[in-house]
C-alpha positions as CSV (number, residue, x, y, z in Angstrom):
1,M,-4.4,11.1,-13.2
2,Q,-4.3,9.4,-17.0
3,Y,-2.1,6.6,-15.4
4,F,-4.8,5.7,-12.6
5,L,-7.9,6.3,-15.3
6,F,-6.4,3.9,-17.7
7,I,-5.9,1.4,-15.0
8,I,-9.3,1.6,-13.9
9,L,-10.4,1.1,-17.7
10,I,-8.3,-2.2,-17.4
11,K,-9.6,-3.8,-14.5
12,K,-13.2,-3.1,-15.4
13,L,-12.8,-4.8,-18.7
14,N,-11.3,-7.8,-17.2
15,N,-13.8,-7.9,-14.8
16,M,-16.3,-8.2,-17.5
17,K,-15.9,-12.1,-18.1
18,K,-16.3,-12.4,-13.9
19,V,-19.3,-10.0,-13.4
20,L,-21.0,-12.9,-16.8
21,F,-20.3,-15.7,-15.2
22,L,-21.2,-14.3,-12.1
23,S,-25.1,-13.2,-13.3
24,M,-25.0,-16.8,-14.9
25,A,-24.6,-18.9,-11.2
26,L,-26.7,-16.7,-10.1
27,A,-30.2,-16.6,-12.5
28,S,-31.1,-19.8,-11.3
29,Q,-31.2,-18.9,-7.8
30,I,-33.2,-15.4,-8.7
31,M,-35.5,-17.1,-10.9
32,A,-36.9,-19.3,-8.0
33,N,-37.0,-16.3,-5.9
34,A,-37.9,-12.7,-7.5
35,Q,-36.8,-10.7,-4.5
36,T,-32.9,-9.4,-4.6
37,A,-30.5,-7.3,-2.8
38,R,-27.2,-6.4,-4.0
39,V,-24.5,-7.5,-2.5
40,Q,-20.6,-7.4,-3.4
41,V,-17.2,-9.1,-1.5
42,I,-14.4,-8.3,-1.0
43,H,-11.0,-10.8,-0.7
44,N,-8.9,-10.0,2.2
45,S,-8.0,-12.1,4.0
46,A,-4.0,-11.8,3.9
47,D,-3.3,-15.9,4.8
48,L,-0.8,-17.2,2.6
49,A,-3.2,-20.4,2.6
50,A,-6.0,-18.3,1.6
51,D,-4.4,-16.2,-1.4
52,S,-6.8,-17.3,-4.0
53,V,-10.4,-19.1,-2.4
54,D,-13.5,-20.8,-4.4
55,V,-16.7,-19.5,-2.8
56,Y,-19.6,-21.6,-2.8
57,L,-23.1,-19.8,-3.2
58,G,-25.1,-23.1,-2.1
59,S,-24.0,-25.8,-4.0
60,T,-23.1,-23.7,-6.7
61,R,-19.5,-22.5,-6.9
62,L,-20.4,-19.0,-7.2
63,L,-16.3,-17.7,-7.3
64,D,-12.9,-19.5,-8.7
65,N,-9.4,-19.0,-7.5
66,F,-11.2,-15.6,-6.1
67,A,-7.7,-13.4,-5.2
68,F,-6.9,-12.0,-2.4
69,R,-7.5,-8.0,-2.9
70,T,-9.9,-8.0,-5.7
71,A,-13.5,-7.9,-5.5
72,T,-16.7,-8.5,-6.8
73,P,-18.1,-5.7,-8.3
74,F,-21.9,-5.2,-7.0
75,I,-24.8,-8.1,-7.9
76,N,-28.0,-9.7,-7.5
77,A,-28.0,-12.0,-4.6
78,P,-31.1,-13.9,-3.4
79,A,-33.5,-11.8,-0.7
80,N,-35.3,-13.2,1.9
81,V,-34.6,-16.6,2.2
82,P,-31.7,-18.3,3.3
83,I,-28.4,-18.7,1.2
84,T,-25.5,-20.7,2.9
85,L,-21.9,-19.0,1.5
86,G,-19.2,-21.2,1.7
87,I,-15.1,-20.3,1.5
88,A,-13.1,-23.4,0.4
89,P,-9.5,-23.6,-0.8
90,K,-8.6,-22.8,-4.1
91,T,-8.6,-26.6,-5.3
92,S,-11.6,-27.4,-4.5
93,S,-13.9,-29.7,-6.5
94,S,-17.5,-29.2,-4.5
95,V,-19.0,-27.8,-1.9
96,L,-18.5,-30.4,0.4
97,D,-14.4,-28.9,0.3
98,T,-15.5,-25.6,2.3
99,I,-13.7,-24.3,5.3
100,Y,-15.6,-21.5,6.1
101,S,-19.1,-21.5,5.5
102,V,-22.2,-19.4,7.1
103,T,-25.8,-19.3,6.4
104,V,-27.7,-15.3,5.9
105,T,-31.0,-14.1,5.0
106,L,-30.4,-10.6,3.3
107,D,-33.2,-7.6,3.2
108,S,-33.9,-6.6,-0.3
109,T,-34.8,-2.7,1.1
110,K,-30.8,-3.2,1.7
111,K,-27.2,-3.1,0.3
112,Y,-24.6,-5.1,1.5
113,I,-20.9,-5.6,1.5
114,L,-19.2,-8.4,3.0
115,V,-15.0,-9.2,3.6
116,A,-13.3,-11.9,3.8
117,T,-10.4,-11.3,6.4
118,G,-8.9,-13.4,9.3
119,L,-6.5,-16.4,9.2
120,V,-7.4,-19.5,8.1
121,S,-3.6,-21.1,8.9
122,P,-3.3,-23.0,12.8
123,T,0.5,-21.6,12.7
124,G,2.7,-19.2,11.3
125,Y,0.9,-16.1,12.3
126,M,0.4,-13.4,15.7
127,P,-1.4,-13.1,16.8
128,S,-3.2,-17.2,16.4
129,R,-6.2,-17.8,14.1
130,T,-7.8,-19.2,18.0
131,T,-7.6,-14.7,18.3
132,V,-8.6,-13.2,14.9
133,P,-10.6,-16.9,13.3
134,F,-11.6,-16.4,10.0
135,R,-14.8,-14.8,9.2
136,L,-17.2,-13.0,7.1
137,S,-17.7,-9.3,8.5
138,V,-21.6,-7.6,7.2
139,Y,-21.8,-3.7,6.3
140,D,-25.4,-3.9,5.8
141,L,-25.7,-0.1,4.4
142,A,-23.6,0.1,1.5
143,R,-23.7,2.5,-1.6
144,E,-22.9,2.5,-4.6
145,R,-22.8,6.0,-5.4
146,A,-22.1,9.4,-3.0
147,S,-25.3,10.2,-1.0
148,M,-24.2,13.8,-1.5
149,T,-24.0,14.7,-5.4
150,G,-20.2,16.3,-5.6
151,K,-18.9,14.4,-3.1
152,T,-16.8,11.2,-2.2
153,D,-18.3,8.4,0.5
154,V,-15.6,6.6,2.2
155,L,-16.0,3.6,4.2
156,V,-13.5,2.5,6.4
157,M,-12.9,-1.5,7.8
158,H,-10.2,-2.6,9.6
159,G,-8.8,-5.7,8.4
160,A,-5.6,-6.0,9.8
161,T,-5.1,-9.3,11.8
162,D,-1.9,-8.1,13.8
163,A,-2.1,-4.0,13.8
164,P,-3.8,-2.9,17.3
165,T,-6.8,-0.4,17.5
166,V,-6.3,3.2,15.4
167,D,-7.3,6.1,14.8
168,V,-7.8,7.5,10.5
169,R,-6.9,11.2,10.7
170,T,-5.7,14.0,8.7
171,G,-4.3,16.4,10.0
172,T,-6.0,17.4,13.3
173,T,-9.3,16.3,12.8
174,V,-10.0,12.8,13.3
175,L,-12.5,10.8,10.5
176,V,-12.2,7.1,12.1
177,D,-12.6,6.9,16.1
178,N,-11.7,3.9,18.2
179,I,-11.4,0.5,15.3
180,S,-10.2,-2.6,16.2
181,F,-9.5,-5.1,13.4
182,G,-13.1,-7.0,12.1
183,E,-14.6,-3.8,12.2
184,F,-16.1,-1.8,9.9
185,C,-16.6,2.9,11.2
186,S,-18.6,2.8,13.9
187,T,-20.4,6.1,12.3
188,G,-21.1,4.4,8.3
189,Y,-19.5,6.5,5.3
190,L,-17.5,9.2,5.8
191,S,-18.6,11.7,3.2
192,L,-15.6,13.7,1.9
193,T,-14.6,16.9,-0.7
194,P,-13.0,15.0,-3.4
195,A,-8.7,15.9,-2.9
196,D,-5.7,14.2,-2.9
197,Y,-5.6,14.3,1.3
198,T,-2.9,13.4,3.9
199,I,-4.1,10.7,6.6
200,D,-2.7,9.1,9.4
201,V,-3.7,5.7,10.8
202,T,-2.8,6.5,14.3
203,N,-2.3,4.7,17.9
204,A,-6.4,5.0,19.8
205,T,-4.8,8.1,21.7
206,G,-3.6,9.7,19.1
207,T,0.3,10.5,20.4
208,T,1.8,8.0,17.6
209,T,1.2,7.9,14.1
210,V,1.9,4.5,12.5
211,K,1.2,4.8,8.8
212,R,0.7,8.2,7.0
213,Y,-0.4,8.0,3.4
214,T,-2.2,9.7,0.5
215,A,-5.5,9.5,-0.7
216,P,-5.9,10.5,-3.7
217,L,-9.4,11.1,-4.1
218,L,-9.4,14.0,-6.8
219,S,-6.5,12.4,-8.9
220,L,-8.7,9.0,-8.8
221,S,-11.3,10.8,-10.0
222,L,-13.6,9.4,-7.4
223,T,-16.3,12.3,-7.2
224,D,-19.6,11.3,-6.9
225,S,-18.5,7.4,-5.7
226,A,-18.8,5.3,-2.7
227,I,-15.8,3.3,-2.0
228,T,-14.9,1.1,0.2
229,V,-11.2,1.8,1.8
230,L,-9.2,-1.2,3.9
231,A,-6.6,-2.0,6.2
232,S,-4.7,-4.8,4.9
233,G,-2.2,-7.5,5.6
234,F,0.7,-7.5,8.4
235,L,2.1,-4.8,10.4
236,D,5.0,-7.6,11.3
237,T,5.6,-9.2,8.2
238,A,8.8,-11.6,9.8
239,A,5.7,-12.7,12.6
240,N,3.5,-13.5,10.2
241,S,5.0,-16.3,7.1
242,N,6.6,-13.0,5.4
243,G,2.5,-12.5,4.4
244,K,1.9,-9.4,2.3
245,K,2.9,-6.2,3.8
246,F,0.3,-3.8,5.9
247,G,-1.1,-0.8,3.5
248,L,-4.3,1.1,2.7
249,W,-6.3,-0.2,-0.2
250,A,-9.3,1.4,-1.8
251,C,-11.8,-0.6,-3.2
252,L,-14.4,0.0,-5.8
253,P,-17.9,-1.0,-6.8
254,V,-16.9,-1.7,-10.5
255,G,-15.1,-4.4,-8.1
256,G,-11.4,-5.6,-9.3
257,A,-8.3,-5.9,-8.5
258,L,-7.9,-3.4,-5.1
259,I,-6.2,0.5,-5.6
260,A,-3.0,0.4,-3.0
261,L,-2.9,4.6,-1.3
262,P,0.6,5.8,-1.7
263,E,1.9,5.2,1.7
264,V,4.1,8.5,2.7
265,A,7.4,8.9,4.5
266,I,6.8,10.1,7.8
267,T,9.5,13.1,8.9
268,T,9.7,15.4,11.9
269,G,10.8,18.8,12.5
270,V,14.0,19.6,9.8
271,E,14.6,17.2,7.0
272,E,17.6,16.9,5.8
273,V,18.9,16.1,1.7
274,N,22.0,14.6,1.4
275,T,23.9,16.3,-1.2
276,A,26.7,17.9,-1.9
277,N,24.8,21.2,-1.2
278,E,23.3,20.1,2.5
279,V,19.7,21.6,1.8
280,K,17.3,21.8,4.6
281,V,14.0,21.6,3.7
282,Y,11.5,22.7,6.6
283,P,9.4,22.4,8.4
284,N,7.6,18.8,7.5
285,P,4.2,18.8,7.8
286,A,4.2,22.7,6.8
287,S,1.2,25.0,7.1
288,D,1.6,28.4,5.0
289,A,4.8,28.5,3.6
290,I,7.9,26.3,3.5
291,F,12.1,27.1,4.0
292,F,15.0,25.9,2.6
293,S,18.3,26.7,2.9
294,S,21.8,25.4,2.1
295,E,25.4,26.5,2.6
296,K,25.7,26.7,-1.5
297,T,24.4,28.1,-4.0
298,I,21.2,25.5,-5.3
299,A,20.6,25.1,-8.7
300,L,17.0,25.0,-8.9
301,V,14.5,24.3,-6.3
302,S,10.7,23.3,-7.4
303,V,7.7,22.6,-5.7
304,A,5.8,19.5,-7.4
305,D,1.8,18.5,-6.9
306,V,1.7,14.1,-6.5
307,T,0.8,14.6,-10.3
308,G,4.4,16.5,-11.1
309,R,3.2,19.4,-11.7
310,V,5.7,21.9,-10.9
311,I,3.8,24.6,-9.6
312,A,6.8,27.1,-7.9
313,E,10.5,27.1,-8.6
314,Q,13.8,29.3,-7.8
315,T,16.7,28.8,-9.6
316,N,20.4,30.0,-8.2
317,V,19.9,30.6,-4.7
318,K,21.3,29.5,-1.0
319,S,18.1,30.0,0.6
320,G,13.7,31.0,0.3
321,R,10.8,30.4,1.0
322,F,8.0,28.7,-0.8
323,D,4.2,30.0,0.2
324,M,2.0,27.4,-0.2
325,S,-1.2,29.0,1.7
326,S,-3.2,29.2,-1.2
327,F,-1.8,25.1,-2.1
328,G,-4.0,22.2,-0.6
329,A,-3.8,20.4,1.7
330,G,-1.3,16.8,0.6
331,L,1.9,15.8,-0.4
332,Y,4.1,17.8,-1.9
333,L,7.9,16.5,-3.6
334,I,10.2,19.6,-3.5
335,K,13.4,18.8,-6.0
336,C,16.7,19.6,-5.3
337,V,19.3,20.4,-8.4
338,G,23.1,21.1,-7.0
339,L,25.5,22.7,-9.2
340,D,26.9,19.8,-9.8
341,G,24.0,17.9,-11.1
342,E,23.1,15.6,-8.0
343,V,19.5,15.5,-7.8
344,K,17.1,14.8,-4.1
345,T,13.5,15.2,-3.4
346,V,12.2,15.7,-0.5
347,K,8.6,14.6,0.8
348,V,6.3,17.2,2.4
349,V,2.9,16.4,3.9
350,K,1.1,20.1,3.4
351,K,-1.5,20.7,6.4
Protein backbone atom coordinates (compact mmCIF):
# COMPACT_ATOMS: atom_id res chain seq x y z
CA MET A 1 0.00 0.00 0.00
CA GLN A 2 2.87 2.39 0.75
CA TYR A 3 4.13 1.84 -2.81
CA PHE A 4 0.77 2.78 -4.27
CA LEU A 5 0.57 5.89 -2.10
CA PHE A 6 4.11 6.92 -3.09
CA ILE A 7 3.28 6.59 -6.79
CA ILE A 8 0.14 8.70 -6.36
CA LEU A 9 2.13 11.39 -4.50
CA ILE A 10 4.70 11.57 -7.31
CA LYS A 11 1.92 11.88 -9.88
CA LYS A 12 0.38 14.74 -7.94
CA LEU A 13 3.70 16.59 -7.83
CA ASN A 14 4.27 16.07 -11.55
CA ASN A 15 0.81 17.49 -12.25
CA MET A 16 1.40 20.81 -10.48
CA LYS A 17 2.97 22.41 -13.56
CA LYS A 18 0.14 21.16 -15.77
CA VAL A 19 -2.48 22.55 -13.41
CA LEU A 20 -0.77 25.95 -13.44
CA PHE A 21 -0.62 25.95 -17.26
CA LEU A 22 -4.28 25.00 -17.52
CA SER A 23 -5.26 27.73 -15.10
CA MET A 24 -3.39 30.37 -17.09
CA ALA A 25 -4.81 29.16 -20.42
CA LEU A 26 -8.36 29.29 -19.11
CA ALA A 27 -8.06 32.55 -17.19
CA SER A 28 -8.72 34.83 -20.15
CA GLN A 29 -11.73 32.74 -21.22
CA ILE A 30 -13.24 32.75 -17.74
CA MET A 31 -12.68 36.47 -17.14
CA ALA A 32 -15.01 37.19 -20.05
CA ASN A 33 -17.60 34.80 -18.65
CA ALA A 34 -18.13 34.59 -14.89
CA GLN A 35 -19.93 31.25 -15.03
CA THR A 36 -17.89 28.06 -15.06
CA ALA A 37 -18.31 24.30 -15.09
CA ARG A 38 -15.95 21.68 -13.66
CA VAL A 39 -14.38 19.47 -16.35
CA GLN A 40 -11.92 16.59 -16.49
CA VAL A 41 -10.42 15.39 -19.80
CA ILE A 42 -9.09 11.82 -20.21
CA HIS A 43 -7.02 10.60 -23.17
CA ASN A 44 -8.05 7.01 -23.93
CA SER A 45 -7.54 6.72 -27.70
CA ALA A 46 -5.20 3.75 -28.18
CA ASP A 47 -4.53 4.63 -31.85
CA LEU A 48 -0.74 4.93 -32.16
CA ALA A 49 -1.21 8.04 -34.31
CA ALA A 50 -2.77 9.69 -31.25
CA ASP A 51 -0.27 8.54 -28.64
CA SER A 52 0.04 12.22 -27.70
CA VAL A 53 -2.18 15.06 -28.88
CA ASP A 54 -2.60 18.80 -28.51
CA VAL A 55 -5.94 20.05 -27.18
CA TYR A 56 -7.31 23.47 -28.11
CA LEU A 57 -10.00 25.57 -26.49
CA GLY A 58 -11.02 27.89 -29.29
CA SER A 59 -7.70 29.03 -30.74
CA THR A 60 -5.84 28.61 -27.42
CA ARG A 61 -3.67 25.54 -26.96
CA LEU A 62 -5.02 24.10 -23.72
CA LEU A 63 -2.85 20.97 -23.52
CA ASP A 64 0.48 20.26 -25.23
CA ASN A 65 1.51 16.65 -25.93
CA PHE A 66 -1.37 15.21 -23.91
CA ALA A 67 -0.39 11.55 -23.58
CA PHE A 68 -2.47 8.39 -23.92
CA ARG A 69 -3.73 7.10 -20.56
CA THR A 70 -3.32 10.42 -18.81
CA ALA A 71 -5.94 12.88 -17.56
CA THR A 72 -6.27 16.47 -16.49
CA PRO A 73 -7.47 17.29 -12.99
CA PHE A 74 -10.94 18.78 -12.73
CA ILE A 75 -10.62 22.36 -13.95
CA ASN A 76 -12.93 25.34 -14.39
CA ALA A 77 -14.10 25.85 -17.97
CA PRO A 78 -16.38 28.57 -19.42
CA ALA A 79 -20.06 27.67 -19.03
CA ASN A 80 -23.33 28.70 -20.65
CA VAL A 81 -21.57 29.89 -23.82
CA PRO A 82 -20.55 27.80 -26.85
CA ILE A 83 -16.91 26.69 -26.72
CA THR A 84 -15.01 24.70 -29.32
CA LEU A 85 -12.68 21.89 -28.26
CA GLY A 86 -10.18 20.74 -30.87
CA ILE A 87 -7.82 17.75 -31.00
CA ALA A 88 -4.65 18.09 -33.08
CA PRO A 89 -1.49 16.02 -33.64
CA LYS A 90 1.28 16.55 -31.09
CA THR A 91 3.25 18.41 -33.79
CA SER A 92 0.51 21.01 -34.32
CA SER A 93 1.40 24.67 -34.69
CA SER A 94 -2.13 26.11 -34.38
CA VAL A 95 -5.81 25.25 -34.11
CA LEU A 96 -5.85 24.96 -37.92
CA ASP A 97 -4.14 21.56 -37.55
CA THR A 98 -7.04 19.98 -35.65
CA ILE A 99 -8.20 16.53 -36.75
CA TYR A 100 -11.34 16.58 -34.62
CA SER A 101 -13.39 19.38 -33.08
CA VAL A 102 -16.70 19.72 -31.31
CA THR A 103 -18.63 22.74 -30.10
CA VAL A 104 -20.35 22.33 -26.76
CA THR A 105 -22.16 24.51 -24.24
CA LEU A 106 -21.36 23.47 -20.70
CA ASP A 107 -23.94 23.87 -17.95
CA SER A 108 -22.62 25.73 -14.90
CA THR A 109 -24.71 23.49 -12.62
CA LYS A 110 -23.00 20.30 -13.83
CA LYS A 111 -19.62 18.58 -13.74
CA TYR A 112 -18.21 16.83 -16.80
CA ILE A 113 -15.87 14.00 -17.75
CA LEU A 114 -14.72 14.07 -21.39
CA VAL A 115 -13.02 10.92 -22.69
CA ALA A 116 -11.11 10.98 -25.98
CA THR A 117 -11.44 7.54 -27.54
CA GLY A 118 -11.82 5.78 -30.89
CA LEU A 119 -9.54 5.66 -33.93
CA VAL A 120 -7.82 8.31 -36.04
CA SER A 121 -5.95 6.12 -38.54
CA PRO A 122 -7.77 4.99 -41.71
CA THR A 123 -6.05 1.59 -41.75
CA GLY A 124 -4.27 -0.82 -39.43
CA TYR A 125 -7.07 -1.42 -36.97
CA MET A 126 -9.95 -3.88 -36.60
CA PRO A 127 -12.68 -2.75 -36.42
CA SER A 128 -11.88 0.22 -38.64
CA ARG A 129 -12.10 3.96 -38.07
CA THR A 130 -15.41 3.92 -39.97
CA THR A 131 -16.94 1.72 -37.27
CA VAL A 132 -15.29 3.30 -34.22
CA PRO A 133 -14.29 6.85 -35.18
CA PHE A 134 -12.46 9.17 -32.85
CA ARG A 135 -14.84 10.96 -30.50
CA LEU A 136 -15.21 12.69 -27.15
CA SER A 137 -17.55 10.67 -24.96
CA VAL A 138 -19.23 13.05 -22.49
CA TYR A 139 -20.56 12.32 -19.01
CA ASP A 140 -22.31 15.29 -17.41
CA LEU A 141 -22.99 13.97 -13.89
CA ALA A 142 -19.37 13.70 -12.81
CA ARG A 143 -18.23 13.69 -9.18
CA GLU A 144 -14.99 14.74 -7.51
CA ARG A 145 -15.82 12.99 -4.23
CA ALA A 146 -17.99 10.10 -3.16
CA SER A 147 -21.62 11.00 -2.61
CA MET A 148 -21.64 9.14 0.74
CA THR A 149 -19.01 9.30 3.47
CA GLY A 150 -17.06 6.06 3.79
CA LYS A 151 -17.78 4.89 0.23
CA THR A 152 -15.88 4.86 -3.06
CA ASP A 153 -17.85 5.95 -6.13
CA VAL A 154 -16.77 4.23 -9.36
CA LEU A 155 -17.85 5.29 -12.85
CA VAL A 156 -17.19 2.65 -15.55
CA MET A 157 -16.51 3.60 -19.19
CA HIS A 158 -16.01 1.18 -22.12
CA GLY A 159 -13.22 2.62 -24.26
CA ALA A 160 -11.74 -0.48 -25.94
CA THR A 161 -12.51 -0.38 -29.68
CA ASP A 162 -12.21 -4.13 -30.37
CA ALA A 163 -13.95 -5.36 -27.21
CA PRO A 164 -17.57 -6.54 -27.49
CA THR A 165 -20.52 -5.57 -25.32
CA VAL A 166 -19.62 -6.84 -21.84
CA ASP A 167 -20.75 -7.16 -18.26
CA VAL A 168 -18.61 -6.32 -15.23
CA ARG A 169 -19.12 -8.65 -12.27
CA THR A 170 -17.75 -9.42 -8.85
CA GLY A 171 -18.56 -13.01 -8.00
CA THR A 172 -22.22 -13.49 -8.94
CA THR A 173 -23.05 -9.77 -8.61
CA VAL A 174 -23.46 -7.83 -11.85
CA LEU A 175 -21.94 -4.38 -11.37
CA VAL A 176 -22.33 -3.16 -14.95
CA ASP A 177 -24.78 -4.73 -17.39
CA ASN A 178 -24.34 -4.73 -21.18
CA ILE A 179 -21.93 -1.84 -21.70
CA SER A 180 -20.66 -1.19 -25.24
CA PHE A 181 -17.78 0.79 -26.71
CA GLY A 182 -18.08 4.54 -26.15
CA GLU A 183 -20.59 4.18 -23.31
CA PHE A 184 -20.53 5.04 -19.63
CA CYS A 185 -22.36 2.78 -17.19
CA SER A 186 -26.06 3.45 -17.77
CA THR A 187 -26.81 3.51 -14.04
CA GLY A 188 -24.05 6.02 -13.29
CA TYR A 189 -21.61 5.68 -10.41
CA LEU A 190 -21.33 2.51 -8.37
CA SER A 191 -21.24 3.27 -4.64
CA LEU A 192 -18.89 0.63 -3.19
CA THR A 193 -17.59 -0.17 0.26
CA PRO A 194 -13.79 0.29 0.03
CA ALA A 195 -12.22 -3.16 -0.30
CA ASP A 196 -9.88 -5.01 -2.65
CA TYR A 197 -12.30 -6.58 -5.12
CA THR A 198 -11.82 -9.25 -7.74
CA ILE A 199 -13.81 -8.27 -10.82
CA ASP A 200 -14.58 -10.15 -14.02
CA VAL A 201 -15.14 -8.74 -17.48
CA THR A 202 -17.54 -11.22 -19.09
CA ASN A 203 -19.55 -11.52 -22.27
CA ALA A 204 -23.03 -10.00 -22.21
CA THR A 205 -24.64 -13.24 -21.04
CA GLY A 206 -22.09 -13.84 -18.29
CA THR A 207 -21.16 -17.30 -19.58
CA THR A 208 -17.54 -16.49 -20.50
CA THR A 209 -14.99 -14.52 -18.51
CA VAL A 210 -12.86 -12.43 -20.86
CA LYS A 211 -10.52 -10.93 -18.27
CA ARG A 212 -10.17 -10.83 -14.48
CA TYR A 213 -8.70 -8.00 -12.40
CA THR A 214 -8.12 -6.84 -8.86
CA ALA A 215 -9.67 -3.47 -7.99
CA PRO A 216 -7.67 -2.47 -4.87
CA LEU A 217 -9.91 0.34 -3.64
CA LEU A 218 -8.81 -0.18 -0.04
CA SER A 219 -5.09 -0.56 -0.78
CA LEU A 220 -5.17 2.63 -2.85
CA SER A 221 -6.82 4.52 0.03
CA LEU A 222 -9.77 5.56 -2.12
CA THR A 223 -12.31 5.92 0.69
CA ASP A 224 -14.52 8.99 0.04
CA SER A 225 -13.12 9.25 -3.52
CA ALA A 226 -14.91 9.23 -6.88
CA ILE A 227 -12.93 7.58 -9.69
CA THR A 228 -13.42 6.55 -13.30
CA VAL A 229 -12.43 3.05 -14.44
CA LEU A 230 -11.90 2.68 -18.18
CA ALA A 231 -11.57 -0.32 -20.46
CA SER A 232 -8.54 0.65 -22.53
CA GLY A 233 -6.37 -0.79 -25.30
CA PHE A 234 -6.87 -3.79 -27.58
CA LEU A 235 -7.86 -7.39 -26.91
CA ASP A 236 -6.17 -8.42 -30.18
CA THR A 237 -3.01 -6.34 -30.47
CA ALA A 238 -1.82 -8.16 -33.62
CA ALA A 239 -4.90 -6.96 -35.52
CA ASN A 240 -4.46 -3.42 -34.19
CA SER A 241 -0.96 -2.29 -35.23
CA ASN A 242 0.56 -3.98 -32.15
CA GLY A 243 -0.96 -1.26 -29.98
CA LYS A 244 -1.32 -1.24 -26.21
CA LYS A 245 -2.99 -4.33 -24.81
CA PHE A 246 -6.41 -4.36 -23.16
CA GLY A 247 -6.69 -3.51 -19.49
CA LEU A 248 -8.75 -1.71 -16.88
CA TRP A 249 -7.31 1.64 -15.82
CA ALA A 250 -8.40 3.95 -13.01
CA CYS A 251 -8.49 7.74 -13.30
CA LEU A 252 -8.38 9.85 -10.12
CA PRO A 253 -9.97 13.33 -9.80
CA VAL A 254 -6.47 14.83 -9.49
CA GLY A 255 -5.64 13.57 -12.98
CA GLY A 256 -2.19 12.44 -14.09
CA ALA A 257 -1.23 9.00 -15.37
CA LEU A 258 -4.01 6.43 -15.16
CA ILE A 259 -3.47 3.56 -12.71
CA ALA A 260 -3.52 0.00 -14.10
CA LEU A 261 -5.69 -2.48 -12.23
CA PRO A 262 -3.67 -5.70 -11.69
CA GLU A 263 -4.75 -8.56 -13.97
CA VAL A 264 -5.50 -11.93 -12.38
CA ALA A 265 -4.99 -15.25 -14.15
CA ILE A 266 -8.27 -17.01 -14.88
CA THR A 267 -8.23 -20.55 -13.52
CA THR A 268 -10.86 -23.21 -13.01
CA GLY A 269 -11.11 -26.28 -10.83
CA VAL A 270 -7.75 -27.55 -9.57
CA GLU A 271 -4.54 -25.66 -10.24
CA GLU A 272 -1.38 -27.72 -10.11
CA VAL A 273 1.99 -26.39 -9.01
CA ASN A 274 4.71 -28.23 -10.90
CA THR A 275 7.30 -28.50 -8.14
CA ALA A 276 9.03 -31.74 -7.19
CA ASN A 277 6.23 -32.13 -4.64
CA GLU A 278 3.40 -31.90 -7.26
CA VAL A 279 1.29 -29.78 -4.95
CA LYS A 280 -2.39 -29.35 -5.81
CA VAL A 281 -4.26 -26.26 -4.58
CA TYR A 282 -8.03 -26.16 -4.86
CA PRO A 283 -10.78 -25.00 -5.37
CA ASN A 284 -10.21 -21.82 -7.34
CA PRO A 285 -12.17 -19.61 -6.92
CA ALA A 286 -12.64 -20.52 -3.26
CA SER A 287 -15.36 -19.62 -0.79
CA ASP A 288 -14.90 -20.96 2.75
CA ALA A 289 -11.67 -22.95 2.52
CA ILE A 290 -8.60 -23.66 0.39
CA PHE A 291 -7.18 -27.20 0.32
CA PHE A 292 -3.74 -28.43 -0.70
CA SER A 293 -2.23 -31.89 -1.10
CA SER A 294 1.01 -33.55 -2.21
CA GLU A 295 2.56 -37.00 -2.32
CA LYS A 296 5.66 -35.66 -0.59
CA THR A 297 6.22 -33.43 2.40
CA ILE A 298 5.94 -29.69 1.79
CA ALA A 299 8.33 -27.60 3.89
CA LEU A 300 6.07 -24.53 3.97
CA VAL A 301 2.64 -23.55 2.69
CA SER A 302 1.52 -19.97 3.38
CA VAL A 303 -1.35 -17.65 2.48
CA ALA A 304 -0.67 -13.94 1.84
CA ASP A 305 -2.89 -11.08 0.75
CA VAL A 306 -2.11 -8.82 -2.23
CA THR A 307 0.13 -6.61 -0.08
CA GLY A 308 2.36 -9.62 0.73
CA ARG A 309 1.23 -9.87 4.37
CA VAL A 310 1.26 -13.55 5.48
CA ILE A 311 -2.01 -14.35 7.21
CA ALA A 312 -1.70 -18.11 7.68
CA GLU A 313 0.91 -20.85 7.19
CA GLN A 314 1.63 -24.52 7.81
CA THR A 315 4.97 -26.37 7.86
CA ASN A 316 6.14 -29.91 7.10
CA VAL A 317 2.82 -31.24 5.86
CA LYS A 318 1.58 -33.32 2.92
CA SER A 319 -1.99 -31.97 2.91
CA GLY A 320 -4.22 -29.54 4.73
CA ARG A 321 -6.70 -26.70 4.53
CA PHE A 322 -6.85 -23.00 5.25
CA ASP A 323 -10.07 -21.60 6.69
CA MET A 324 -10.96 -18.61 4.48
CA SER A 325 -14.40 -17.85 5.93
CA SER A 326 -13.19 -14.80 7.86
CA PHE A 327 -11.09 -13.42 5.00
CA GLY A 328 -12.44 -10.73 2.69
CA ALA A 329 -13.14 -11.31 -0.99
CA GLY A 330 -10.18 -10.76 -3.29
CA LEU A 331 -6.90 -12.20 -4.50
CA TYR A 332 -4.65 -14.34 -2.26
CA LEU A 333 -1.22 -15.85 -2.90
CA ILE A 334 -0.56 -19.46 -1.86
CA LYS A 335 3.19 -20.00 -1.53
CA CYS A 336 4.52 -23.55 -1.59
CA VAL A 337 8.13 -24.31 -0.64
CA GLY A 338 9.49 -27.80 -1.27
CA LEU A 339 12.12 -29.54 0.86
CA ASP A 340 14.53 -28.90 -2.01
CA GLY A 341 13.90 -25.15 -1.66
CA GLU A 342 11.93 -24.83 -4.89
CA VAL A 343 9.22 -22.17 -4.58
CA LYS A 344 5.99 -21.83 -6.52
CA THR A 345 3.13 -19.39 -5.95
CA VAL A 346 -0.53 -19.94 -6.85
CA LYS A 347 -2.99 -17.08 -7.16
CA VAL A 348 -6.38 -17.97 -5.65
CA VAL A 349 -9.50 -15.86 -5.76
CA LYS A 350 -11.65 -15.73 -2.62
CA LYS A 351 -15.31 -15.11 -3.49
